[in-house]
PDB file with one MODEL, atoms N, CA, C and O in Angstrom:
MODEL        1
ATOM      1  N   MET A   1     -90.002   5.937 112.293  1.00  0.00           N
ATOM      2  CA  MET A   1     -89.297   4.820 111.712  1.00  0.00           C
ATOM      3  C   MET A   1     -88.198   5.296 110.759  1.00  0.00           C
ATOM      4  O   MET A   1     -87.111   4.719 110.716  1.00  0.00           O
ATOM      5  N   GLN A   2     -88.488   6.344 110.001  1.00  0.00           N
ATOM      6  CA  GLN A   2     -87.508   6.892 109.061  1.00  0.00           C
ATOM      7  C   GLN A   2     -86.289   7.419 109.798  1.00  0.00           C
ATOM      8  O   GLN A   2     -85.164   7.260 109.324  1.00  0.00           O
ATOM      9  N   ARG A   3     -86.496   8.043 110.948  1.00  0.00           N
ATOM     10  CA  ARG A   3     -85.386   8.600 111.723  1.00  0.00           C
ATOM     11  C   ARG A   3     -84.447   7.486 112.196  1.00  0.00           C
ATOM     12  O   ARG A   3     -83.227   7.646 112.178  1.00  0.00           O
ATOM     13  N   ARG A   4     -85.022   6.363 112.617  1.00  0.00           N
ATOM     14  CA  ARG A   4     -84.218   5.238 113.096  1.00  0.00           C
ATOM     15  C   ARG A   4     -83.378   4.662 111.954  1.00  0.00           C
ATOM     16  O   ARG A   4     -82.220   4.303 112.167  1.00  0.00           O
ATOM     17  N   THR A   5     -83.933   4.571 110.764  1.00  0.00           N
ATOM     18  CA  THR A   5     -83.199   4.054 109.607  1.00  0.00           C
ATOM     19  C   THR A   5     -82.040   4.980 109.247  1.00  0.00           C
ATOM     20  O   THR A   5     -80.935   4.510 108.976  1.00  0.00           O
ATOM     21  N   ASN A   6     -82.279   6.277 109.242  1.00  0.00           N
ATOM     22  CA  ASN A   6     -81.212   7.228 108.930  1.00  0.00           C
ATOM     23  C   ASN A   6     -80.108   7.181 109.975  1.00  0.00           C
ATOM     24  O   ASN A   6     -78.927   7.259 109.634  1.00  0.00           O
ATOM     25  N   MET A   7     -80.481   7.054 111.245  1.00  0.00           N
ATOM     26  CA  MET A   7     -79.489   7.006 112.307  1.00  0.00           C
ATOM     27  C   MET A   7     -78.653   5.726 112.196  1.00  0.00           C
ATOM     28  O   MET A   7     -77.442   5.751 112.415  1.00  0.00           O
ATOM     29  N   THR A   8     -79.298   4.622 111.860  1.00  0.00           N
ATOM     30  CA  THR A   8     -78.584   3.358 111.693  1.00  0.00           C
ATOM     31  C   THR A   8     -77.598   3.444 110.531  1.00  0.00           C
ATOM     32  O   THR A   8     -76.456   2.999 110.651  1.00  0.00           O
ATOM     33  N   GLN A   9     -78.028   4.007 109.424  1.00  0.00           N
ATOM     34  CA  GLN A   9     -77.140   4.148 108.272  1.00  0.00           C
ATOM     35  C   GLN A   9     -75.963   5.066 108.590  1.00  0.00           C
ATOM     36  O   GLN A   9     -74.843   4.818 108.144  1.00  0.00           O
ATOM     37  N   THR A  10     -76.208   6.110 109.349  1.00  0.00           N
ATOM     38  CA  THR A  10     -75.133   7.026 109.740  1.00  0.00           C
ATOM     39  C   THR A  10     -74.122   6.315 110.626  1.00  0.00           C
ATOM     40  O   THR A  10     -72.916   6.466 110.436  1.00  0.00           O
ATOM     41  N   LEU A  11     -74.603   5.541 111.592  1.00  0.00           N
ATOM     42  CA  LEU A  11     -73.691   4.810 112.479  1.00  0.00           C
ATOM     43  C   LEU A  11     -72.884   3.765 111.716  1.00  0.00           C
ATOM     44  O   LEU A  11     -71.693   3.594 111.976  1.00  0.00           O
ATOM     45  N   ILE A  12     -73.511   3.076 110.790  1.00  0.00           N
ATOM     46  CA  ILE A  12     -72.791   2.085 109.980  1.00  0.00           C
ATOM     47  C   ILE A  12     -71.724   2.774 109.130  1.00  0.00           C
ATOM     48  O   ILE A  12     -70.615   2.256 109.000  1.00  0.00           O
ATOM     49  N   PHE A  13     -72.038   3.918 108.559  1.00  0.00           N
ATOM     50  CA  PHE A  13     -71.067   4.667 107.760  1.00  0.00           C
ATOM     51  C   PHE A  13     -69.879   5.098 108.618  1.00  0.00           C
ATOM     52  O   PHE A  13     -68.731   4.953 108.200  1.00  0.00           O
ATOM     53  N   ILE A  14     -70.145   5.624 109.813  1.00  0.00           N
ATOM     54  CA  ILE A  14     -69.066   6.058 110.711  1.00  0.00           C
ATOM     55  C   ILE A  14     -68.213   4.867 111.127  1.00  0.00           C
ATOM     56  O   ILE A  14     -66.987   4.970 111.171  1.00  0.00           O
ATOM     57  N   TYR A  15     -68.846   3.744 111.431  1.00  0.00           N
ATOM     58  CA  TYR A  15     -68.117   2.538 111.810  1.00  0.00           C
ATOM     59  C   TYR A  15     -67.214   2.061 110.665  1.00  0.00           C
ATOM     60  O   TYR A  15     -66.050   1.732 110.894  1.00  0.00           O
ATOM     61  N   ALA A  16     -67.739   2.023 109.447  1.00  0.00           N
ATOM     62  CA  ALA A  16     -66.947   1.597 108.290  1.00  0.00           C
ATOM     63  C   ALA A  16     -65.801   2.568 108.029  1.00  0.00           C
ATOM     64  O   ALA A  16     -64.691   2.145 107.706  1.00  0.00           O
ATOM     65  N   LEU A  17     -66.060   3.857 108.164  1.00  0.00           N
ATOM     66  CA  LEU A  17     -65.016   4.863 107.976  1.00  0.00           C
ATOM     67  C   LEU A  17     -63.905   4.687 109.011  1.00  0.00           C
ATOM     68  O   LEU A  17     -62.724   4.801 108.683  1.00  0.00           O
ATOM     69  N   PHE A  18     -64.281   4.415 110.244  1.00  0.00           N
ATOM     70  CA  PHE A  18     -63.304   4.187 111.308  1.00  0.00           C
ATOM     71  C   PHE A  18     -62.423   2.981 110.990  1.00  0.00           C
ATOM     72  O   PHE A  18     -61.210   3.035 111.193  1.00  0.00           O
ATOM     73  N   ILE A  19     -63.009   1.907 110.499  1.00  0.00           N
ATOM     74  CA  ILE A  19     -62.233   0.708 110.152  1.00  0.00           C
ATOM     75  C   ILE A  19     -61.262   1.000 109.010  1.00  0.00           C
ATOM     76  O   ILE A  19     -60.102   0.593 109.074  1.00  0.00           O
ATOM     77  N   VAL A  20     -61.708   1.688 107.983  1.00  0.00           N
ATOM     78  CA  VAL A  20     -60.841   1.999 106.839  1.00  0.00           C
ATOM     79  C   VAL A  20     -59.678   2.885 107.263  1.00  0.00           C
ATOM     80  O   VAL A  20     -58.538   2.641 106.869  1.00  0.00           O
ATOM     81  N   VAL A  21     -59.953   3.906 108.059  1.00  0.00           N
ATOM     82  CA  VAL A  21     -58.886   4.807 108.521  1.00  0.00           C
ATOM     83  C   VAL A  21     -57.908   4.047 109.407  1.00  0.00           C
ATOM     84  O   VAL A  21     -56.699   4.258 109.303  1.00  0.00           O
ATOM     85  N   SER A  22     -58.401   3.169 110.276  1.00  0.00           N
ATOM     86  CA  SER A  22     -57.524   2.380 111.142  1.00  0.00           C
ATOM     87  C   SER A  22     -56.607   1.484 110.320  1.00  0.00           C
ATOM     88  O   SER A  22     -55.410   1.400 110.596  1.00  0.00           O
ATOM     89  N   LEU A  23     -57.157   0.820 109.319  1.00  0.00           N
ATOM     90  CA  LEU A  23     -56.334  -0.042 108.463  1.00  0.00           C
ATOM     91  C   LEU A  23     -55.286   0.764 107.715  1.00  0.00           C
ATOM     92  O   LEU A  23     -54.145   0.322 107.581  1.00  0.00           O
ATOM     93  N   PHE A  24     -55.653   1.925 107.232  1.00  0.00           N
ATOM     94  CA  PHE A  24     -54.706   2.781 106.526  1.00  0.00           C
ATOM     95  C   PHE A  24     -53.557   3.179 107.443  1.00  0.00           C
ATOM     96  O   PHE A  24     -52.399   3.156 107.027  1.00  0.00           O
ATOM     97  N   LEU A  25     -53.862   3.543 108.687  1.00  0.00           N
ATOM     98  CA  LEU A  25     -52.814   3.951 109.618  1.00  0.00           C
ATOM     99  C   LEU A  25     -51.898   2.795 109.977  1.00  0.00           C
ATOM    100  O   LEU A  25     -50.693   2.990 110.130  1.00  0.00           O
ATOM    101  N   VAL A  26     -52.442   1.602 110.113  1.00  0.00           N
ATOM    102  CA  VAL A  26     -51.619   0.439 110.444  1.00  0.00           C
ATOM    103  C   VAL A  26     -50.689   0.109 109.291  1.00  0.00           C
ATOM    104  O   VAL A  26     -49.523  -0.214 109.519  1.00  0.00           O
ATOM    105  N   VAL A  27     -51.168   0.180 108.077  1.00  0.00           N
ATOM    106  CA  VAL A  27     -50.351  -0.160 106.910  1.00  0.00           C
ATOM    107  C   VAL A  27     -49.262   0.876 106.673  1.00  0.00           C
ATOM    108  O   VAL A  27     -48.149   0.512 106.293  1.00  0.00           O
ATOM    109  N   THR A  28     -49.548   2.139 106.883  1.00  0.00           N
ATOM    110  CA  THR A  28     -48.570   3.173 106.578  1.00  0.00           C
ATOM    111  C   THR A  28     -47.530   3.363 107.670  1.00  0.00           C
ATOM    112  O   THR A  28     -46.479   3.951 107.416  1.00  0.00           O
ATOM    113  N   CYS A  29     -47.794   2.881 108.876  1.00  0.00           N
ATOM    114  CA  CYS A  29     -46.811   3.014 109.954  1.00  0.00           C
ATOM    115  C   CYS A  29     -45.759   1.922 109.781  1.00  0.00           C
ATOM    116  O   CYS A  29     -46.101   0.745 109.668  1.00  0.00           O
ATOM    117  N   GLU A  30     -44.515   2.294 109.761  1.00  0.00           N
ATOM    118  CA  GLU A  30     -43.446   1.315 109.655  1.00  0.00           C
ATOM    119  C   GLU A  30     -42.484   1.505 110.817  1.00  0.00           C
ATOM    120  O   GLU A  30     -42.273   2.620 111.295  1.00  0.00           O
ATOM    121  N   THR A  31     -41.918   0.420 111.253  1.00  0.00           N
ATOM    122  CA  THR A  31     -40.969   0.465 112.349  1.00  0.00           C
ATOM    123  C   THR A  31     -39.570   0.572 111.768  1.00  0.00           C
ATOM    124  O   THR A  31     -39.148  -0.285 110.992  1.00  0.00           O
ATOM    125  N   ARG A  32     -38.861   1.603 112.134  1.00  0.00           N
ATOM    126  CA  ARG A  32     -37.490   1.782 111.668  1.00  0.00           C
ATOM    127  C   ARG A  32     -36.568   1.579 112.858  1.00  0.00           C
ATOM    128  O   ARG A  32     -36.663   2.298 113.852  1.00  0.00           O
ATOM    129  N   ILE A  33     -35.688   0.614 112.759  1.00  0.00           N
ATOM    130  CA  ILE A  33     -34.756   0.284 113.828  1.00  0.00           C
ATOM    131  C   ILE A  33     -33.443   0.994 113.542  1.00  0.00           C
ATOM    132  O   ILE A  33     -32.805   0.723 112.524  1.00  0.00           O
ATOM    133  N   PRO A  34     -33.025   1.902 114.424  1.00  0.00           N
ATOM    134  CA  PRO A  34     -31.755   2.594 114.195  1.00  0.00           C
ATOM    135  C   PRO A  34     -30.571   1.643 114.387  1.00  0.00           C
ATOM    136  O   PRO A  34     -30.638   0.711 115.187  1.00  0.00           O
ATOM    137  N   CYS A  35     -29.491   1.887 113.648  1.00  0.00           N
ATOM    138  CA  CYS A  35     -28.302   1.044 113.756  1.00  0.00           C
ATOM    139  C   CYS A  35     -27.065   1.844 113.365  1.00  0.00           C
ATOM    140  O   CYS A  35     -27.153   2.899 112.736  1.00  0.00           O
ATOM    141  N   VAL A  36     -25.913   1.312 113.756  1.00  0.00           N
ATOM    142  CA  VAL A  36     -24.626   1.872 113.360  1.00  0.00           C
ATOM    143  C   VAL A  36     -23.926   0.886 112.427  1.00  0.00           C
ATOM    144  O   VAL A  36     -23.270   1.285 111.465  1.00  0.00           O
ATOM    145  N   SER A  37     -24.072  -0.409 112.724  1.00  0.00           N
ATOM    146  CA  SER A  37     -23.496  -1.452 111.880  1.00  0.00           C
ATOM    147  C   SER A  37     -24.515  -2.578 111.714  1.00  0.00           C
ATOM    148  O   SER A  37     -25.579  -2.562 112.332  1.00  0.00           O
ATOM    149  N   ARG A  38     -24.181  -3.537 110.886  1.00  0.00           N
ATOM    150  CA  ARG A  38     -25.084  -4.664 110.635  1.00  0.00           C
ATOM    151  C   ARG A  38     -25.329  -5.486 111.894  1.00  0.00           C
ATOM    152  O   ARG A  38     -26.376  -6.119 112.029  1.00  0.00           O
ATOM    153  N   ASN A  39     -24.375  -5.482 112.812  1.00  0.00           N
ATOM    154  CA  ASN A  39     -24.512  -6.245 114.052  1.00  0.00           C
ATOM    155  C   ASN A  39     -25.588  -5.679 114.975  1.00  0.00           C
ATOM    156  O   ASN A  39     -26.063  -6.383 115.866  1.00  0.00           O
ATOM    157  N   ASP A  40     -25.979  -4.425 114.779  1.00  0.00           N
ATOM    158  CA  ASP A  40     -27.030  -3.815 115.599  1.00  0.00           C
ATOM    159  C   ASP A  40     -28.430  -4.268 115.177  1.00  0.00           C
ATOM    160  O   ASP A  40     -29.388  -4.102 115.932  1.00  0.00           O
ATOM    161  N   CYS A  41     -28.548  -4.828 113.995  1.00  0.00           N
ATOM    162  CA  CYS A  41     -29.856  -5.240 113.478  1.00  0.00           C
ATOM    163  C   CYS A  41     -30.239  -6.614 114.027  1.00  0.00           C
ATOM    164  O   CYS A  41     -29.364  -7.440 114.286  1.00  0.00           O
ATOM    165  N   PRO A  42     -31.548  -6.868 114.208  1.00  0.00           N
ATOM    166  CA  PRO A  42     -31.978  -8.180 114.701  1.00  0.00           C
ATOM    167  C   PRO A  42     -31.702  -9.277 113.673  1.00  0.00           C
ATOM    168  O   PRO A  42     -31.681  -9.024 112.469  1.00  0.00           O
ATOM    169  N   LYS A  43     -31.494 -10.474 114.157  1.00  0.00           N
ATOM    170  CA  LYS A  43     -31.220 -11.619 113.281  1.00  0.00           C
ATOM    171  C   LYS A  43     -32.530 -12.135 112.700  1.00  0.00           C
ATOM    172  O   LYS A  43     -33.563 -12.123 113.370  1.00  0.00           O
ATOM    173  N   ARG A  44     -32.481 -12.590 111.445  1.00  0.00           N
ATOM    174  CA  ARG A  44     -33.645 -13.128 110.743  1.00  0.00           C
ATOM    175  C   ARG A  44     -33.320 -14.535 110.261  1.00  0.00           C
ATOM    176  O   ARG A  44     -32.160 -14.840 109.988  1.00  0.00           O
ATOM    177  N   PRO A  45     -34.340 -15.406 110.152  1.00  0.00           N
ATOM    178  CA  PRO A  45     -34.084 -16.755 109.635  1.00  0.00           C
ATOM    179  C   PRO A  45     -33.761 -16.713 108.142  1.00  0.00           C
ATOM    180  O   PRO A  45     -34.218 -15.831 107.415  1.00  0.00           O
ATOM    181  N   TYR A  46     -32.960 -17.692 107.702  1.00  0.00           N
ATOM    182  CA  TYR A  46     -32.593 -17.805 106.297  1.00  0.00           C
ATOM    183  C   TYR A  46     -33.859 -17.931 105.474  1.00  0.00           C
ATOM    184  O   TYR A  46     -34.740 -18.667 105.917  1.00  0.00           O
ATOM    185  N   PRO A  47     -34.043 -17.322 104.372  1.00  0.00           N
ATOM    186  CA  PRO A  47     -33.179 -16.570 103.481  1.00  0.00           C
ATOM    187  C   PRO A  47     -33.236 -15.056 103.699  1.00  0.00           C
ATOM    188  O   PRO A  47     -32.812 -14.303 102.822  1.00  0.00           O
ATOM    189  N   LEU A  48     -33.740 -14.595 104.824  1.00  0.00           N
ATOM    190  CA  LEU A  48     -33.817 -13.162 105.090  1.00  0.00           C
ATOM    191  C   LEU A  48     -32.633 -12.715 105.933  1.00  0.00           C
ATOM    192  O   LEU A  48     -32.122 -13.479 106.753  1.00  0.00           O
ATOM    193  N   PHE A  49     -32.200 -11.480 105.731  1.00  0.00           N
ATOM    194  CA  PHE A  49     -31.174 -10.906 106.592  1.00  0.00           C
ATOM    195  C   PHE A  49     -31.361  -9.400 106.636  1.00  0.00           C
ATOM    196  O   PHE A  49     -32.039  -8.824 105.785  1.00  0.00           O
ATOM    197  N   MET A  50     -30.759  -8.767 107.632  1.00  0.00           N
ATOM    198  CA  MET A  50     -30.896  -7.328 107.830  1.00  0.00           C
ATOM    199  C   MET A  50     -29.599  -6.634 107.440  1.00  0.00           C
ATOM    200  O   MET A  50     -28.509  -7.137 107.713  1.00  0.00           O
ATOM    201  N   LYS A  51     -29.725  -5.480 106.801  1.00  0.00           N
ATOM    202  CA  LYS A  51     -28.590  -4.623 106.467  1.00  0.00           C
ATOM    203  C   LYS A  51     -28.787  -3.278 107.147  1.00  0.00           C
ATOM    204  O   LYS A  51     -29.916  -2.827 107.339  1.00  0.00           O
ATOM    205  N   CYS A  52     -27.679  -2.641 107.509  1.00  0.00           N
ATOM    206  CA  CYS A  52     -27.732  -1.296 108.067  1.00  0.00           C
ATOM    207  C   CYS A  52     -27.492  -0.314 106.918  1.00  0.00           C
ATOM    208  O   CYS A  52     -26.370  -0.182 106.428  1.00  0.00           O
ATOM    209  N   ILE A  53     -28.550   0.368 106.497  1.00  0.00           N
ATOM    210  CA  ILE A  53     -28.466   1.319 105.388  1.00  0.00           C
ATOM    211  C   ILE A  53     -28.990   2.662 105.866  1.00  0.00           C
ATOM    212  O   ILE A  53     -30.119   2.762 106.346  1.00  0.00           O
ATOM    213  N   ASP A  54     -28.172   3.688 105.733  1.00  0.00           N
ATOM    214  CA  ASP A  54     -28.527   5.044 106.179  1.00  0.00           C
ATOM    215  C   ASP A  54     -28.921   5.066 107.655  1.00  0.00           C
ATOM    216  O   ASP A  54     -29.861   5.758 108.049  1.00  0.00           O
ATOM    217  N   ASN A  55     -28.192   4.300 108.462  1.00  0.00           N
ATOM    218  CA  ASN A  55     -28.386   4.220 109.915  1.00  0.00           C
ATOM    219  C   ASN A  55     -29.733   3.641 110.329  1.00  0.00           C
ATOM    220  O   ASN A  55     -30.211   3.923 111.428  1.00  0.00           O
ATOM    221  N   PHE A  56     -30.354   2.837 109.466  1.00  0.00           N
ATOM    222  CA  PHE A  56     -31.578   2.117 109.803  1.00  0.00           C
ATOM    223  C   PHE A  56     -31.491   0.710 109.243  1.00  0.00           C
ATOM    224  O   PHE A  56     -30.943   0.500 108.161  1.00  0.00           O
ATOM    225  N   CYS A  57     -32.038  -0.267 109.985  1.00  0.00           N
ATOM    226  CA  CYS A  57     -32.034  -1.656 109.541  1.00  0.00           C
ATOM    227  C   CYS A  57     -33.076  -1.853 108.446  1.00  0.00           C
ATOM    228  O   CYS A  57     -34.213  -1.396 108.559  1.00  0.00           O
ATOM    229  N   GLU A  58     -32.665  -2.544 107.382  1.00  0.00           N
ATOM    230  CA  GLU A  58     -33.580  -2.884 106.296  1.00  0.00           C
ATOM    231  C   GLU A  58     -33.490  -4.376 106.045  1.00  0.00           C
ATOM    232  O   GLU A  58     -32.410  -4.963 106.120  1.00  0.00           O
ATOM    233  N   ILE A  59     -34.633  -4.991 105.744  1.00  0.00           N
ATOM    234  CA  ILE A  59     -34.669  -6.435 105.530  1.00  0.00           C
ATOM    235  C   ILE A  59     -34.400  -6.749 104.055  1.00  0.00           C
ATOM    236  O   ILE A  59     -34.910  -6.074 103.160  1.00  0.00           O
ATOM    237  N   TRP A  60     -33.596  -7.778 103.822  1.00  0.00           N
ATOM    238  CA  TRP A  60     -33.232  -8.204 102.474  1.00  0.00           C
ATOM    239  C   TRP A  60     -33.440  -9.703 102.367  1.00  0.00           C
ATOM    240  O   TRP A  60     -33.467 -10.410 103.375  1.00  0.00           O
ATOM    241  N   LYS A  61     -33.585 -10.185 101.138  1.00  0.00           N
ATOM    242  CA  LYS A  61     -33.764 -11.608 100.892  1.00  0.00           C
ATOM    243  C   LYS A  61     -32.591 -12.128 100.072  1.00  0.00           C
ATOM    244  O   LYS A  61     -32.222 -11.539  99.056  1.00  0.00           O
ATOM    245  N   ILE A  62     -32.011 -13.230 100.519  1.00  0.00           N
ATOM    246  CA  ILE A  62     -30.918 -13.870  99.790  1.00  0.00           C
ATOM    247  C   ILE A  62     -31.544 -14.710  98.676  1.00  0.00           C
ATOM    248  O   ILE A  62     -32.510 -15.438  98.906  1.00  0.00           O
ATOM    249  N   GLY A  63     -30.996 -14.605  97.492  1.00  0.00           N
ATOM    250  CA  GLY A  63     -31.512 -15.415  96.395  1.00  0.00           C
ATOM    251  C   GLY A  63     -31.427 -14.678  95.082  1.00  0.00           C
ATOM    252  O   GLY A  63     -30.822 -13.610  94.985  1.00  0.00           O
ATOM    253  N   LYS A  64     -32.042 -15.262  94.076  1.00  0.00           N
ATOM    254  CA  LYS A  64     -32.032 -14.664  92.739  1.00  0.00           C
ATOM    255  C   LYS A  64     -32.885 -13.407  92.730  1.00  0.00           C
ATOM    256  O   LYS A  64     -33.954 -13.359  93.339  1.00  0.00           O
ATOM    257  N   GLU A  65     -32.406 -12.409  92.042  1.00  0.00           N
ATOM    258  CA  GLU A  65     -33.141 -11.143  91.978  1.00  0.00           C
ATOM    259  C   GLU A  65     -33.432 -10.776  90.559  1.00  0.00           C
ATOM    260  O   GLU A  65     -34.045  -9.739  90.303  1.00  0.00           O
TER     261      GLU A  65
ENDMDL
END
């Protein structure tokens, strides 16, 4: 019975570790869209717009800063 409990706890730990690592990888991965001018960037609904900065599209918000 003790062996089954230890194995269950080990599997739960591995499962939780897998979820945490997966979430970390999803959050840290960012999509960078290459561009030459602002016209190469995708259009966004108001109040957001895209700028071409250092040959990559970056999202900006129109409004008070």
